[in-house]
C-alpha positions as a Markdown table, in Angstrom:
| # | Residue | x | y | z |
|---|---|---|---|---|
| 1 | Met | 35.1 | -136.3 | 22.5 |
| 2 | Thr | 34.9 | -133.9 | 25.4 |
| 3 | Glu | 33.2 | -130.6 | 24.6 |
| 4 | Arg | 34.0 | -127.2 | 26.2 |
| 5 | Ile | 35.2 | -127.3 | 29.7 |
| 6 | Leu | 34.2 | -124.1 | 31.6 |
| 7 | Val | 35.4 | -123.1 | 35.0 |
| 8 | Val | 33.5 | -120.4 | 36.7 |
| 9 | Gly | 34.6 | -118.6 | 39.9 |
| 10 | Glu | 36.7 | -116.1 | 41.7 |
| 11 | Ala | 40.2 | -115.0 | 40.7 |
| 12 | Leu | 42.1 | -113.1 | 43.3 |
| 13 | Val | 45.6 | -112.5 | 44.7 |
| 14 | Asp | 46.6 | -114.4 | 47.8 |
| 15 | Ile | 48.7 | -112.3 | 50.2 |
| 16 | Val | 50.5 | -115.0 | 52.2 |
| 17 | His | 51.9 | -114.2 | 55.7 |
| 18 | Arg | 54.3 | -116.9 | 56.8 |
| 19 | Thr | 55.4 | -117.7 | 60.3 |
| 20 | Asp | 58.9 | -116.3 | 59.8 |
| 21 | Gly | 57.3 | -112.9 | 59.1 |
| 22 | Thr | 57.8 | -112.9 | 55.3 |
| 23 | Val | 54.9 | -111.9 | 53.0 |
| 24 | Glu | 54.5 | -113.1 | 49.5 |
| 25 | Glu | 51.8 | -112.7 | 46.9 |
| 26 | Tyr | 50.4 | -115.4 | 44.6 |
| 27 | Pro | 47.6 | -115.6 | 42.0 |
| 28 | Gly | 44.8 | -117.5 | 43.6 |
| 29 | Gly | 41.1 | -118.2 | 44.1 |
| 30 | Ser | 39.9 | -121.8 | 44.2 |
| 31 | Pro | 38.3 | -121.9 | 40.8 |
| 32 | Leu | 41.3 | -120.1 | 39.2 |
| 33 | Asn | 43.6 | -122.8 | 40.8 |
| 34 | Val | 41.4 | -125.6 | 39.4 |
| 35 | Ala | 41.5 | -124.0 | 35.9 |
| 36 | Ile | 45.3 | -123.8 | 36.1 |
| 37 | Gly | 45.5 | -127.4 | 37.3 |
| 38 | Leu | 43.3 | -128.7 | 34.5 |
| 39 | Ala | 45.2 | -126.8 | 31.9 |
| 40 | Arg | 48.6 | -128.1 | 33.2 |
| 41 | Leu | 47.2 | -131.6 | 32.9 |
| 42 | Gly | 46.5 | -131.0 | 29.2 |
| 43 | His | 42.8 | -130.0 | 29.2 |
| 44 | Pro | 41.7 | -126.9 | 27.3 |
| 45 | Val | 39.7 | -124.7 | 29.7 |
| 46 | His | 37.5 | -121.6 | 29.3 |
| 47 | Phe | 37.7 | -119.6 | 32.5 |
| 48 | Ala | 35.0 | -117.1 | 33.6 |
| 49 | Ala | 35.9 | -114.8 | 36.4 |
| 50 | Arg | 36.0 | -111.1 | 37.3 |
| 51 | Phe | 39.2 | -109.0 | 38.0 |
| 52 | Gly | 40.3 | -105.5 | 37.3 |
| 53 | Asp | 42.7 | -103.5 | 35.1 |
| 54 | Asp | 45.0 | -102.9 | 38.0 |
| 55 | Leu | 48.3 | -104.2 | 39.4 |
| 56 | His | 46.8 | -107.3 | 41.0 |
| 57 | Gly | 44.6 | -107.8 | 37.9 |
| 58 | His | 47.7 | -107.7 | 35.7 |
| 59 | Thr | 49.3 | -110.3 | 37.9 |
| 60 | Leu | 46.3 | -112.6 | 37.4 |
| 61 | Arg | 46.1 | -112.0 | 33.7 |
| 62 | Ala | 49.8 | -112.8 | 33.2 |
| 63 | His | 49.5 | -115.9 | 35.3 |
| 64 | Leu | 46.6 | -117.2 | 33.3 |
| 65 | Glu | 48.1 | -116.3 | 29.9 |
| 66 | Arg | 51.2 | -118.3 | 30.7 |
| 67 | Glu | 49.0 | -121.4 | 30.4 |
| 68 | Pro | 48.5 | -122.2 | 26.7 |
| 69 | His | 45.3 | -124.3 | 27.4 |
| 70 | Ile | 43.3 | -121.5 | 29.1 |
| 71 | Thr | 40.9 | -119.1 | 27.3 |
| 72 | Leu | 39.4 | -116.2 | 29.3 |
| 73 | Thr | 35.8 | -115.5 | 28.5 |
| 74 | Pro | 34.9 | -112.0 | 27.4 |
| 75 | Gly | 34.2 | -109.7 | 30.4 |
| 76 | Thr | 36.4 | -111.5 | 32.8 |
| 77 | Thr | 38.9 | -108.6 | 33.0 |
| 78 | Ala | 36.3 | -105.8 | 33.3 |
| 79 | Ala | 35.8 | -105.6 | 37.1 |
| 80 | Ala | 36.3 | -102.3 | 38.8 |
| 81 | Ala | 39.0 | -103.8 | 41.1 |
| 82 | Thr | 40.8 | -107.1 | 41.7 |
| 83 | Ser | 39.9 | -109.1 | 44.8 |
| 84 | Thr | 42.5 | -110.2 | 47.4 |
| 85 | Ala | 42.7 | -112.9 | 50.1 |
| 86 | Thr | 45.1 | -112.5 | 53.0 |
| 87 | Ala | 46.3 | -116.0 | 54.1 |
| 88 | Thr | 48.0 | -116.4 | 57.5 |
| 89 | Leu | 49.9 | -119.7 | 57.8 |
| 90 | Asp | 50.3 | -121.6 | 61.1 |
| 91 | Glu | 53.3 | -123.8 | 62.1 |
| 92 | Ser | 51.8 | -126.8 | 60.2 |
| 93 | Gly | 51.5 | -124.8 | 57.0 |
| 94 | Ala | 47.7 | -124.6 | 57.2 |
| 95 | Ala | 46.1 | -121.3 | 56.0 |
| 96 | Ser | 43.3 | -119.1 | 57.5 |
| 97 | Tyr | 41.9 | -116.4 | 55.2 |
| 98 | Asp | 40.5 | -112.8 | 55.3 |
| 99 | Phe | 39.0 | -111.5 | 52.1 |
| 100 | Asp | 38.5 | -108.2 | 50.2 |
| 101 | Leu | 36.2 | -109.4 | 47.5 |
| 102 | Val | 33.3 | -108.3 | 45.3 |
| 103 | Trp | 31.7 | -111.0 | 43.1 |
| 104 | Asp | 29.6 | -110.3 | 40.0 |
| 105 | Val | 30.3 | -112.7 | 37.2 |
| 106 | Ala | 27.2 | -112.2 | 34.9 |
| 107 | Gly | 29.1 | -110.1 | 32.4 |
| 108 | Ala | 31.7 | -112.9 | 31.9 |
| 109 | Leu | 29.2 | -115.7 | 31.3 |
| 110 | Asp | 27.7 | -116.7 | 27.9 |
| 111 | Ala | 24.9 | -119.1 | 27.0 |
| 112 | Ala | 27.2 | -121.4 | 25.0 |
| 113 | Pro | 26.7 | -125.1 | 26.1 |
| 114 | Thr | 29.4 | -126.8 | 28.1 |
| 115 | Gly | 30.6 | -130.4 | 28.1 |
| 116 | His | 31.8 | -130.0 | 31.7 |
| 117 | Leu | 31.3 | -127.0 | 34.1 |
| 118 | His | 33.2 | -126.7 | 37.3 |
| 119 | Thr | 32.5 | -124.1 | 40.0 |
| 120 | Gly | 32.9 | -123.7 | 43.7 |
| 121 | Ser | 34.0 | -121.7 | 46.8 |
| 122 | Ile | 32.9 | -118.1 | 47.2 |
| 123 | Ala | 31.5 | -117.9 | 43.6 |
| 124 | Ala | 28.5 | -120.1 | 44.3 |
| 125 | Thr | 27.4 | -118.4 | 47.5 |
| 126 | Leu | 28.3 | -114.7 | 47.4 |
| 127 | Met | 25.7 | -112.4 | 45.8 |
| 128 | Pro | 25.2 | -110.9 | 43.3 |
| 129 | Gly | 27.2 | -113.4 | 41.3 |
| 130 | Ala | 25.9 | -116.6 | 43.0 |
| 131 | Asp | 22.6 | -116.4 | 41.0 |
| 132 | Ala | 24.5 | -116.4 | 37.7 |
| 133 | Val | 26.6 | -119.3 | 38.9 |
| 134 | Leu | 23.5 | -121.3 | 39.8 |
| 135 | Asp | 22.0 | -120.6 | 36.4 |
| 136 | Ala | 25.3 | -121.7 | 34.7 |
| 137 | Ala | 25.2 | -124.9 | 36.8 |
| 138 | Ser | 21.6 | -125.6 | 35.7 |
| 139 | Arg | 22.6 | -125.2 | 32.0 |
| 140 | Gly | 25.7 | -127.3 | 32.5 |
| 141 | His | 23.6 | -130.1 | 34.0 |
| 142 | Glu | 21.5 | -130.1 | 30.8 |
| 143 | Ser | 24.4 | -130.0 | 28.3 |
| 144 | Gly | 26.9 | -132.3 | 30.1 |
| 145 | Thr | 28.3 | -132.7 | 33.6 |
| 146 | Val | 29.0 | -130.4 | 36.6 |
| 147 | Ser | 31.5 | -130.5 | 39.4 |
| 148 | Tyr | 31.4 | -128.5 | 42.6 |
| 149 | Asp | 33.7 | -127.7 | 45.5 |
| 150 | Pro | 31.8 | -125.8 | 48.2 |
| 151 | Asn | 35.0 | -124.7 | 50.0 |
| 152 | Ala | 33.5 | -123.2 | 53.2 |
| 153 | Arg | 34.7 | -119.6 | 53.9 |
| 154 | Pro | 32.9 | -118.7 | 57.2 |
| 155 | Ser | 34.2 | -115.1 | 57.2 |
| 156 | Leu | 32.3 | -114.5 | 53.9 |
| 157 | Met | 29.5 | -117.0 | 53.9 |
| 158 | Gly | 27.7 | -115.8 | 57.1 |
| 159 | Asp | 25.3 | -118.2 | 58.7 |
| 160 | Pro | 25.9 | -121.9 | 57.9 |
| 161 | Ala | 22.2 | -122.5 | 57.4 |
| 162 | Asp | 21.9 | -119.8 | 54.7 |
| 163 | Ala | 25.1 | -120.9 | 53.0 |
| 164 | Arg | 24.0 | -124.5 | 53.1 |
| 165 | Ala | 20.9 | -123.7 | 51.1 |
| 166 | Arg | 23.1 | -122.1 | 48.4 |
| 167 | Val | 25.4 | -125.1 | 48.5 |
| 168 | Glu | 22.6 | -127.6 | 48.1 |
| 169 | Ala | 21.1 | -125.7 | 45.2 |
| 170 | Val | 24.4 | -126.1 | 43.3 |
| 171 | Ala | 25.0 | -129.6 | 44.5 |
| 172 | Ala | 21.6 | -130.7 | 43.1 |
| 173 | Tyr | 22.9 | -129.9 | 39.6 |
| 174 | Ser | 26.3 | -131.5 | 40.3 |
| 175 | His | 27.6 | -134.9 | 39.3 |
| 176 | Val | 30.8 | -134.7 | 41.4 |
| 177 | Val | 31.2 | -132.9 | 44.7 |
| 178 | Lys | 34.6 | -132.6 | 46.4 |
| 179 | Ala | 34.8 | -131.0 | 49.8 |
| 180 | Ser | 37.1 | -131.2 | 52.9 |
| 181 | Asp | 36.0 | -132.7 | 56.2 |
| 182 | Glu | 36.2 | -129.1 | 57.7 |
| 183 | Asp | 33.9 | -127.8 | 55.0 |
| 184 | Leu | 31.2 | -130.4 | 55.7 |
| 185 | Ala | 31.6 | -129.9 | 59.5 |
| 186 | Trp | 30.8 | -126.2 | 59.0 |
| 187 | Phe | 27.9 | -126.7 | 56.6 |
| 188 | Tyr | 26.5 | -129.7 | 58.5 |
| 189 | Pro | 27.4 | -129.2 | 62.2 |
| 190 | Asp | 24.7 | -131.7 | 63.3 |
| 191 | Leu | 25.8 | -134.6 | 61.0 |
| 192 | Gln | 28.7 | -137.0 | 61.1 |
| 193 | Leu | 31.0 | -137.0 | 58.1 |
| 194 | Asp | 29.4 | -140.1 | 56.4 |
| 195 | Asp | 25.9 | -138.8 | 57.0 |
| 196 | Ala | 26.8 | -135.5 | 55.3 |
| 197 | Met | 28.3 | -137.4 | 52.4 |
| 198 | Arg | 25.3 | -139.6 | 52.2 |
| 199 | His | 23.1 | -136.5 | 52.2 |
| 200 | Leu | 24.9 | -135.1 | 49.2 |
| 201 | Gly | 24.4 | -138.4 | 47.4 |
| 202 | Asp | 20.7 | -138.1 | 48.2 |
| 203 | Leu | 20.7 | -134.7 | 46.3 |
| 204 | Gly | 21.7 | -136.6 | 43.2 |
| 205 | Val | 25.5 | -136.3 | 43.3 |
| 206 | Ala | 27.1 | -139.4 | 41.6 |
| 207 | Leu | 30.5 | -139.2 | 43.3 |
| 208 | Val | 31.3 | -137.6 | 46.7 |
| 209 | Val | 34.9 | -137.2 | 47.7 |
| 210 | Val | 36.1 | -135.7 | 51.0 |
| 211 | Thr | 39.7 | -134.7 | 51.7 |
| 212 | Arg | 40.9 | -135.2 | 55.2 |
| 213 | Gly | 44.4 | -133.5 | 55.3 |
| 214 | Lys | 47.0 | -135.9 | 56.6 |
| 215 | Asp | 44.4 | -138.7 | 56.8 |
| 216 | Gly | 43.9 | -138.8 | 53.0 |
| 217 | Cys | 40.4 | -138.8 | 51.5 |
| 218 | Arg | 37.1 | -140.7 | 51.8 |
| 219 | Val | 35.2 | -141.7 | 48.7 |
| 220 | His | 31.5 | -142.5 | 48.4 |
| 221 | Val | 29.7 | -143.8 | 45.3 |
| 222 | Pro | 26.0 | -143.4 | 46.1 |
| 223 | Ala | 24.6 | -145.5 | 43.3 |
| 224 | Thr | 26.5 | -148.6 | 44.4 |
| 225 | Gly | 26.6 | -147.8 | 48.1 |
| 226 | Glu | 30.4 | -148.2 | 48.0 |
| 227 | Trp | 32.8 | -146.4 | 50.4 |
| 228 | Thr | 36.6 | -146.4 | 50.8 |
| 229 | Asp | 39.4 | -144.5 | 52.5 |
| 230 | Val | 42.4 | -143.6 | 50.5 |
| 231 | Pro | 45.7 | -142.8 | 52.4 |
| 232 | Pro | 47.8 | -139.8 | 51.4 |
| 233 | Val | 51.0 | -140.1 | 49.5 |
| 234 | Glu | 53.8 | -141.1 | 51.8 |
| 235 | Gly | 57.0 | -139.2 | 52.4 |
| 236 | Val | 55.8 | -135.8 | 51.4 |
| 237 | Val | 57.5 | -132.8 | 53.0 |
| 238 | Val | 54.8 | -130.1 | 53.4 |
| 239 | Ile | 55.8 | -126.6 | 52.6 |
| 240 | Asp | 52.3 | -125.2 | 52.8 |
| 241 | Thr | 48.7 | -126.3 | 51.9 |
| 242 | Val | 47.8 | -123.3 | 49.8 |
| 243 | Gly | 45.9 | -124.7 | 46.8 |
| 244 | Ala | 46.2 | -128.3 | 47.8 |
| 245 | Gly | 42.4 | -129.0 | 47.7 |
| 246 | Asp | 42.2 | -127.3 | 44.3 |
| 247 | Ser | 45.0 | -129.4 | 42.9 |
| 248 | Phe | 43.2 | -132.5 | 44.2 |
| 249 | Met | 40.1 | -131.3 | 42.5 |
| 250 | Ser | 41.8 | -130.7 | 39.1 |
| 251 | Gly | 43.5 | -134.1 | 39.3 |
| 252 | Leu | 40.2 | -135.7 | 40.1 |
| 253 | Leu | 38.4 | -134.0 | 37.2 |
| 254 | Ser | 41.3 | -134.8 | 34.8 |
| 255 | Gly | 41.2 | -138.5 | 35.7 |
| 256 | Leu | 37.4 | -138.6 | 35.2 |
| 257 | Leu | 37.6 | -136.7 | 31.9 |
| 258 | Asp | 40.3 | -139.1 | 30.7 |
| 259 | Ala | 38.0 | -142.0 | 31.7 |
| 260 | Asp | 35.1 | -140.5 | 29.7 |
| 261 | Leu | 33.1 | -140.1 | 33.0 |
| 262 | Leu | 32.8 | -136.3 | 32.6 |
| 263 | Gly | 32.3 | -134.0 | 29.6 |
| 264 | Ser | 29.0 | -134.9 | 27.9 |
| 265 | Pro | 25.5 | -136.3 | 28.6 |
| 266 | Glu | 26.8 | -139.7 | 27.7 |
| 267 | Ala | 29.6 | -139.4 | 30.2 |
| 268 | Ala | 27.0 | -138.3 | 32.8 |
| 269 | Gln | 25.2 | -141.6 | 32.2 |
| 270 | Ala | 28.4 | -143.5 | 32.4 |
| 271 | Leu | 29.3 | -141.9 | 35.7 |
| 272 | Gly | 25.9 | -142.7 | 37.1 |
| 273 | Arg | 26.6 | -146.4 | 36.3 |
| 274 | Ala | 30.2 | -146.3 | 37.6 |
| 275 | Thr | 31.6 | -148.4 | 40.5 |
| 276 | Leu | 34.3 | -147.5 | 42.9 |
| 277 | Arg | 36.8 | -149.4 | 40.8 |
| 278 | Asp | 35.9 | -147.2 | 37.8 |
| 279 | Val | 36.8 | -144.0 | 39.6 |
| 280 | Met | 39.9 | -145.1 | 41.5 |
| 281 | Ala | 42.4 | -144.1 | 38.9 |
| 282 | Ala | 41.0 | -140.5 | 39.1 |
| 283 | Ile | 41.2 | -140.6 | 42.9 |
| 284 | Thr | 44.9 | -141.7 | 42.6 |
| 285 | Arg | 45.6 | -138.8 | 40.2 |
| 286 | Ala | 43.9 | -136.4 | 42.6 |
| 287 | Thr | 46.0 | -137.5 | 45.6 |
| 288 | Thr | 49.2 | -137.4 | 43.6 |
| 289 | Cys | 48.5 | -133.8 | 42.4 |
| 290 | Ala | 47.7 | -132.6 | 45.9 |
| 291 | Ala | 50.9 | -134.2 | 47.3 |
| 292 | Met | 53.0 | -132.5 | 44.7 |
| 293 | Thr | 51.4 | -129.1 | 45.4 |
| 294 | Val | 51.9 | -129.2 | 49.1 |
| 295 | Ser | 55.6 | -129.9 | 48.6 |
| 296 | Arg | 56.1 | -126.5 | 47.0 |
| 297 | Ala | 55.2 | -123.0 | 47.9 |
| 298 | Gly | 51.8 | -121.5 | 46.9 |
| 299 | Ala | 49.1 | -122.9 | 44.6 |
| 300 | Asn | 51.5 | -124.5 | 42.1 |
| 301 | Pro | 49.9 | -127.6 | 40.6 |
| 302 | Pro | 51.8 | -130.1 | 38.5 |
| 303 | Thr | 51.9 | -130.6 | 34.8 |
| 304 | Arg | 50.9 | -133.9 | 33.2 |
| 305 | Ala | 54.6 | -134.5 | 32.4 |
| 306 | Glu | 55.4 | -134.4 | 36.1 |
| 307 | Leu | 53.0 | -137.1 | 37.0 |
| 308 | Pro | 54.3 | -140.7 | 37.6 |
| 309 | His | 53.9 | -142.8 | 34.5 |
């Protein structure tokens, strides 16, 4: 039985500027999107973040409270103000971001053990909250399993070498790391993609998955030395890519939780023994969730009922 699932990370409002000149606002933040995605796939989630008692904060709270499987940790809504991310879309639907963000999550975290902890993005690298996230990952590694999406944000993370040290500290506690090829190119400019993935495996990561946009994803199982490329779902009309990587992450975690490869110390041991074949159902769920998300506006991941049966 899976114990508490805790997602730790930023919650903010995405202000999306489209190529036709329209501007729309959506609840966002990579960890928030993952929490929503997991909840819609039927997994009860505790979410630790920081946002304020203001208009944007009310938008976030209402968005989260619409999901019956999400519980906010005490202190999540006590920030002085709510963070925002301005996303500018290009003709292909890809987004570039500018942030107005303060991150200090210590007041929203408790010492209760987790079966699975997920974190990522700005939360693991931006001080002062990054230290609290690292401590939570350390505890999560002891009590169960940890997943991590480093999600490079150059405008906030500064020098890649400094950010890389933070990323590797969290990765060393993580059983699953999902990143994009662009993330790894920024964190590891001197390494080819496979070498960067192999390096994460050397840190102790049991499953490394890299998304590659229209080229699908690449998967590495360090313990067995297996590799594979998985194509994207065919025939998808892309509206925008906002939240696509987060939907992939939640689908991946959902599949691994359902396979008893995440969520407890025993699951951690099982994942450490897993082969590529053992994780492929989770990879398929991840690619399906991402495809469904890019086919509609904003970070709007699917429910379990929407998945193919």
